[in-house]
N, C-alpha and C positions, 0 to 999 in steps of 0.2 A: 192171256196173262199180261199184266202191265209191264212197262219197260223197267221200272225200279224194282219190281218184284223179281224179274228175270235176272237182273244184274246182281241183286242181293243173294239170289240162290246160287249163282256162279261163284261169287266171291267166298261163299261159305263152304265150297267143296274142298275136301282134303285129299282125295284120291282120284285116279283117272276113271275108275268105275263110277264115282259120284259125278264126275264131269259128264260122262257118257249118258248116265240116267237123267241128269238135269237137262242136257241139250236135247235128248229125245222128247222130253216132256214139252220143251219149247217148240221144237219141230212140229210136233203134232198139233200144238195149239195154233200154229200158223197154217197147218193143213198139209204139211209134208209127212211122208211116210217113214223116212229114215234119213240119216246123214252119214258123212264120212270125212275124217280128218286125214289129209295126205301130205307127207313131206315131199315137197317138189324141189328141194335144194340139192339133190344127188342125181343128176340126169343119167349117170352111168348105171344105176341100179334097175334091174328089171322088177323087183318087188321091193319098193321103198317102205319106210315105216308108215303104218296106217292103222287107224282103228276107228270104229263107229258102230253103227247098228245095221249095216247092210247085211244081206244074207251071205252065208259063206260061199255058196255057189257062184255068186257074182264076183266076189273078191277073188276067189281061186281062179276063175276064168279070166279075169282081167290081168292077173299076174302071169298066169301060164301063157297067155297069148301076147305078153309083153306090150300091152296096149298103152302103157304110160308113154312110150316112146313116140306114139302117133296120135295120142289124145289131143285134139285141138283145144279143149278147155284147159288142160294143164299147160300147154304152150302159151296160151294167152295170159293165164294167171301168173306165169313167171315174169310177165312184162308189165303188169299193171297193179296198182293198189285199189282199183275201183271194182266193186262188185258187178257181176254181169249173169245173164241167163244164158242157158245153152243156145236159145234161139238167136242171141246176139252174135254167135260165132259162125263165121262163114266156113262152110264145109265144102272143099273142092270135090267135084264129081268129074270122072273121066268117061269118055265115050267108050261104048263097047262093053265087054264083060268085066274089064278091070275096075276095081274100086280103090279109092284112096284109103290110106290108113285111118284118116279122120272119119270117113264114111263108115268104115268097118267098126270103129269104136262106137259111134252113135247107134248103129244098127244092133250092136251087142247090147247096149242099154235098152233099146226098144224091145228086143227079144225077152229081156227080164221084166217087162212091164213098166219101165221107167221112161216116161215120154217127155219130161222137162226137168230142169235142175237150176238151182240158184247157187252161184259160187261167190265166195268171199275170199280173195287172196289175202295173204298175211306175210309180210316181210319185216324182218327185225334183226338186230345185232345182239349176240350173246355177251357174256362177261369178258370174253376175250377178243371182242371186236369182230368176230366172224359173222358174215351175213347168212342168214338162214331164211328159207322160203318155204311156205306151205299154203294149203288152201283147205277150205271147208265147203262141201257141197251138200245141198239139201235136195232130196229126190222127190219128184212129183209124179203121181200115177193118174190123176184125175184129168178131165179135159183142159186143154191149153188155155181156153178162155178164162177160166177161174184162176189159173196160175198168173196170167198177164195182169188181171185186175188185183190180185194180192201183191205183186211185185211193185205195180205202180203206186200202191198206197203204203206198203210197208218196207220197202227195200233200205231206206235210210235208217229205220228203227232197227232192222235186223243187222245192218252193218255195225251199229253201235253195240248191240249185244255181242256180236262175234268178236269185236276188238277186246272186250272184257274176257270173253271165253277162251280165246286163243292165247292171250297173255297168261291166264290162270293155268292153261294147259302146259305152257312152256315152264312156268314156274314149278309146277308139280313134277314134271318129267325131269327137270333139272335137279330137283331135290332128290328124287328116286335114284337118279344115275350118279348123284353126289359130285361128280367132276364137272357138271354143267356142260357136258359134251352135247353136240347136236344129235338129232334123232338117229337111232340106228335100227335097222331091221334085225329080227332074231337071227336070220341067216348070216347077216353081216357080222354080228357079234360073235357068232360061232367060228366063222372064218378067221377072225382076228386073233383068236386064242391059239391057233394052230401054227402060226409062223414061229420059226426059230430066231434066235438072236442074229445069227448070220444072215438070214433072209431079210431081216429087217435092216441090217447094216447095208447090204448091197442096194436095197430099195432107197435107202436114205441117201446114198452117194449118187444114185441115179437121179434122184429128185434135185440134186444140186448141179446136174449137168455133166457128171463125170461119166466117162465111157468105161466099158468093161476093163480095158487096160489100165486106166486111171485107178479104178476101183481095186483092181488086183495089186497094184503097187502100193496103195494106202493100206490095205488090210493085209499085205504080205501073203497073198494067195496066188494060185495059178489062174490064168484066164479061164481054163475049163472049169475050175471050181466055182469061180464067180458066175459063169454062165448057168452052172447047175443050180446054184442057190437062187438065182433070178427065175430059171424055169420052174423050180419047185414053188416059189413064192406066187408066181403067176397062176399056177395050177390050183393052189389053195385058195387064192382070191377069186378065181374064176375070171381072170383077166385075158383079154385077147392079145395084148402085147405089153411091152414094158411101160409105155406111157399110161396105158389103162391101168396097169398094176400100181403104178406110183399114185395115180389119182385116187384109187380106192384105198390104198394104204394111208393117205393123207386124211381122207374122209373118215376112216375108221379110228384116226387118232394114233395109228401105229408109228408113223414118222412125222417129223415137222416139215411144213412146206418151205 
């Protein structure tokens, strides 16, 4: 597929499904078996927004094992705009039986027949000026020698294609969500709808640095009542502590930073 043809196909997409089908065709044309788009801008989430053509058993296992928190490729993608291959990432190894989280992540991929990957990071600001980060990874199952040859010749071309594709994905997702909010996982959206007004109030004041006593005075409530609202909010958000809960509430658009 020629570069202009690929870009033209991407710009003509009107839905996420069309984007997925178009990128899968492009991926296969380059020799990859599948791809995945991953929102990397919410490090507190165990299962961030993602979509692609990966098999569900890989996606489910990746989320269930919370590998995003130890994935060395995700960590690198958050710090760079330059595309890179899995082989470019240094994976720490420990002596003895202990394995690093990075090593476990790569072995998980190998167990699923994925031996190399090409990653294109994508960082941008939305209409409200909020910085968003994501990546697109192409998965390779053939011998590494063929992969290295492909990347050496086509990495710049693929980078250009993915800039167009990622921007089109942002535009379409923003239109579908209407408010232009950043990507949200299905679980996160469900959690957002469960908070009461009082639970949002106490988290909002916590986000502004107010203590439980301060919040109680402002809302004319008892300290125990404020603590109860905070505890209920953290449970619904799946947060470990108040700071974690505030972070998730801001991410979900429940409160303002």
